[in-house]
N, C-alpha and C positions, 0 to 999 in steps of 0.2 A: 169634196165640196158638193153640196146638194144642188139639184137643178133649180134654176131661177124661175120663180113664178111670175111670168110676164103680166098676168092679170092685175098684179098689185100696182102696175103703172097707170091703169085707167084713172082718169080725172086728175092726174098729177101734172104740175107745170114742167115745161121743157125749156132749157136754156142752151144756147150755143157756146162754143169754147171762148168766144169774145164777149160773153155776157148778154147777148141779145135774147129777149123774150120771144121764143118761137111759138108758144101756145100751150095747149093742154092735150094730153093723150086722150083720144076718143075711142080707139079700137086697137086690138092686137090681132095681127094677121100672122100666118106662118113665118114669113121672112121680114116683115116690116111692122112698124108702129105707125098708126094714123094719128096725126096731130092737127088740131084746128086752132085758128087764131082769129079773133074778132067775133062780135056778137050777131050782126045781122046777116051778112053774107061772108061767112068765114073763109079765110085762105086755108087750104088743105095741103098737108105735106105727108108724103109716104116715105118715111125714113127707115132705112135698113137697120135691123136690130144691131148689126155690127158697128153702127155709128155711135151707139150709146157707150160713153166712156165711164160714167159713174151714175149711181143712184144713191143719194144720201139725204137724210133729213126730209124725205118726201119730195125731192126734186130730181128730175132727170137731167143729166149733163151730157151734151154731145161732144164728139171729138172735132167736128167741123165748125167753121165760123158761120155767122148769120147769113152772110152773102152767099156762101157755098150752099147752104141749105135752101135759100131762096131760089137760086138758079138751077139746082139739081134735083130737088125733091118735091117742089111745088107741083100740084096738079089740080085740074078743075073737076 
């Protein structure tokens, strides 16, 4: 299996395991993906790469629920 190119995720939508719209990938860091949600003052999430369950049809799917992401990965 070839190495995954994480940069392909930039500007792609992100959804939680329960179908909640988490936002759009803005940046790739060594261990995390940075996701923003909202137009004016966006919520920001630092989501571990290990949380990504799937990437298909241009959409990132996470292993966790929207509530888990909100409480554990949100930062200012």
